[in-house]
Residue, then its C-alpha position, 0 to 999 in steps of 0.5 A: m500500500r502506498f504511503p498516501a493511501l496508507m495515510e487515508s486509512f482509518r486504522a493508520r491514522l488512529l495508530l499515528l494519533l496514538a503514537l504522536m500522543l505517546g511521543l508528545t507525552l514522553g518528550i514533554q516528560y523527558y524535557f522536564n526531567l532533564r530540566a530537573v536534573k540540570a537544576n539538581a546538578r547546579m544546586i550540588i555544584e553550588q553547594e560544593q562551591a560554597i564549601m570550598t568558598g568557606v574554606a577559602l574565606g577561612l584562609k583569607s580571614l587568617g591573613s586579614k584583620k577583618y571578620l568573616v561577616d565583613i568579608v562574606g558580604n553578599d556572596p550568593l553561594l553562602n547567602n542562598k537558602r538552598v545551600r547547606v553551609r550554616n557556619i564557618m569558624v576559625v579556631d586556634d589550638a586551644g579551641n578558642i573561636l577566633d572568627s565566625l559567620n555567626p557574630e555571637y561566636n566572635p571574640g569580645e572583651n572582658d571588663d579588664g580589657s582582656a580578650r574573651y573567647v567562645q570555646f568550640k567545645d561549648i557549642q560543639l553539637l556536631p561530629l567532626r570530620s577532616v577534609v583531608q585523609s589522616t592517619d592514627e598518628d595524625e589524630t593523636k596530635l590533634p588538640p583535645w577539643i577535637p574528638p576522634s572522627t566519626n562517620a555520620d549518616f548520610g544527610e545528617a548535619g555535620a562539620f568538616y575541619f581543615p588544619v592550617q599552620t600559621t606563624e601564630g600557631g595552628r589554626f583550624i577552619i571548620v565548615v558547618l553543614d546543615s542537614a541534607n533535609v534542605l536538599t531532600n525538600v527541594f528534591e521532593r518539591q521537584t518530584s511533586r512538580s514533575a508529577l503534576l506536570t506529568l498529570g497535566v500533560l496526560f490530561v491534555t493529551t487525553l483531551i486531544t486524543g479523546f477529541f480526535i477519536w470522537r471525530f474519527t468514530r462519529p461516522i460509526k455513531d451516524l451509521s448506528i443511528a441510520a441502521r436503527n432507522v433502516a430497521s424501523g423501515n425508513f429506507e430513505v436515510q443516507v449517511e455522509t460519504d465525504r471520507r476516503d478511509e474505511m469509514g467512507t467506504l462503509a458509509t458508501a456501501f451502507n447507502e447503496m444497501t439502503a437504496k437497494l432495500g428501498r427499491q426491493r421494498e418498492l418492487e415487492m409492494q408493486l408486485h403485491q399490488a399487481e398480484k392483488g390487482a390480478v386477483v381482483g381483476r379475475l374476480a371482477a370479470a367473473i362477477a361482472h359476467e355472472i351479474r351482467n347476464p341477468l341484468n341484460y335479461i332483466n333489461l330486455t324483459l322490461d323493454h318487452l313488458r313496456s312494448s307488449f304488456a302495457p295496460a290499456d287504461h291510461e292511468k295504469k299505463a302511466t304508472f306501469t311506464k314509470l315503474t319500468s323506467q325506474l327499474k331500468t334506471e336501477v339496472a343501469r346504475i348497477n351496470r355502471h357500478i360494475s363498469d367502475f369496478l372493472k375499470y379499477s381492477r383491470p390493467t389499463k391500456l392507454e392510447l396516448q396522444d397530444l391533448d388540449i388540456r383546456a378543451e378537456a376541462e371545458d368538456a368536463l364542466r359542460l357535464v355539470e352545467g345544468r345542475a350547477e345552474e339549478c343550484g346557483i353554482e358558478t363554474k369557471i376555468v382560469q388559465d395561467g399563460p400558454l400551455p403545452p399539450v399533455v400526453a394522455d389517453r382521452e377517455s382516461l383523462r375525461s374520466v379523471f376530470t368528470n369524477l372530480v368535477i361531479n364530486a366538487v358540485e355534489a360537495i356544495d350544499g344548498e344554493g350558491g358556491n363555486v367550482s373552478i379549474k386552474l391550469s398552469n405550468a408546473d415546470p417546462h415539461s408538465v402541466k398543473v391542474e387545480i380543481t377547487d370547490s367551496g363545498c363542505g370540505i373533508s375532515a382531517q381523519d378522512i383526507s388520508k383515505v380519499f384515494e383508497p378503494y371502497f372508501s366513501t363518505k356518501d351514503t350511495g357511493t361505491g368508493l371507487g371514483l377517486a381510486i379510479v382517478k388516482k389510478a388513471v393519473d398514476d398510469h399517466g406518470g403524473t401525481i395527484s394530491v388533495a388539500s382540504k379543511e372541513g367547512s372551507g372547501t377542497t382543492f385537488t392538484i394534478i400534475l401531468p406530463a406535457k409534450r416536450t416541444d416549444y409551443v405558442t398561444 
């Protein structure tokens, strides 16, 4: 795998992120540890320098008339609180302190003017060790105020003596060291600071790692949500596919899968509908055949009765004619219902041709002109600009308009009202037809069922009118929708494909 392709891999980027965070953590920790080591080394060097400076100052005080307090001044090696040098003293063979960093130990005067010295033995609370290698013979020559050397435990307070011979006799430069607890405290503070810095670095790197992992794994969450939506039956859900790693490949495959599942479900529904339609069609044909034959016989018998067996009496003849006419009307109504049932259940064979949509709408309105005039209902057609011819079957389109216009007129109770047909362009390749009435409207619980077969709000309706309308529109590749509010009228909107040619008015 090439490096650019490898860097687009989700696993490679996640491993690289973890490696970077680990390297960053170790690098920062190493940097702070290195700084601590340098600081500790500098502190130890300073203390060694302070000890050597103490010895040098003791030697300098031997040849000077000044006390150590005046000679030291503001020497940072001895005034720094971090160093262990607590005191520097110059002592003679008799154990008299001749000079000291502590002014309390420096010589004074008695009342008679003689010198008054502080004895080292009076303040000695620390073990003494020589700064030079000594033998047993050397130790026997030491003054009695210097006890034999002892080995102090590491870190304890102690003192080092350095013998010096002068013209005035032997002298001892003593450097008093404080307890190593000062260094220990410093090291402990550095360790605590290092631990806090380490925790801080780990916290920051954890936040950064968590942020990037959250971004890396966000597509997994999106896929999980999308999978639940698909499981609930929503096959229109899609996830983003803008990534080029494994997650992007998975998202693309998921989208393709949901699209195929959606198409499969649609095909299954179409197949189920086709199977149901085929069953209904065969049943309808059988029922129509069995019912129409008796109806035809009844219709012919009624004609024969009217022509051959009419009573001679004028009044009886009128009653006889009226009753037979009503029987023929009911036979015709039954026959019409059978025709509607067959029209819905049988596959449609369309004879498509270019039709003038306005002319078809005007024909539909002419069918209800008489009843509209009787009820005072105003009918009109509104055309919004020039329209192309629609590609449709004339009889099927006329059935659509006729059903909708008749329903619109029947929906208006009482006198007055209006029914309008508005024609316009939905887009360059389709025509929109809006049939609006000012009738009683459709209730909210019924509006979703109006196109279902055998659903009707009329007492004498079969519930096939709007189902036939929708089937005809679907067969033409168009769409139909309804908008209504109970008590405020209804609007059916139809969009039909138009001929894709330039047209003029």
